[in-house]
Phi, psi and omega in degrees: 000126181258142179250132180241131179238129178242132180234140177239128180239129178255120179263112180216170181108174184299326182296330186260007180272132180288137178253101183302327181293322177294322179295316180298313180295326176294319178294319177296318178300317178298318180296317181293322176300314179296320179296316178298318178296320178294317179298318178301314181297320181291315180296318177299321177297320178296317180297315180297326181291339180257009184302322180292341181268357181251114178294135179073024181297128182242353183089005182302311181295320178301312183294333185253011173272124186224138170271139184212160180229016179236149177291135177288336181275311185261339183079003180277146179285136176281141182281328187222028186217143172228149183217167174222140180187181177273106186270131183246010182301131177081005181267159171289165180300318181298314180291324178295318178296317179300316182297310182294321179295317180295317180295321179295321179295316179294317180296320180296324184276317188236350178055042182293322182294311182294316181295319181292314179300314181296317181294318182294316182288340174275349187295140177285339181296330178295320182287337184265008179297146182275076183283344180267007180303129178088003181262004183300000000 
């Protein structure tokens, strides 16, 4: 003899209501994270492509170029911005000066940071991101 039990649960109330604004901001955050990573990869590629033109190149600037979506001062996540740069967080004063000086020299000669940022923000792919995903 088999016993069958059927249960019906109704999920209602504020806890179970979808919040479209949180979904939208999560989608924007995902897009900005991907954008920061893409910018980092492109700038690193630009730096590596000019390595032969830099006497004494050690890869220091390449290693410390990072795409980011959080403020270096407050640590808060930016809602609508992604950036790429030579990040000195957690470094000694000597290493931070070395990092910024190397990045400034590279930027002055080939402008990889500025060109990548400008190109990405003019890009149509940013406009075509599926920011409404999950809002159906």
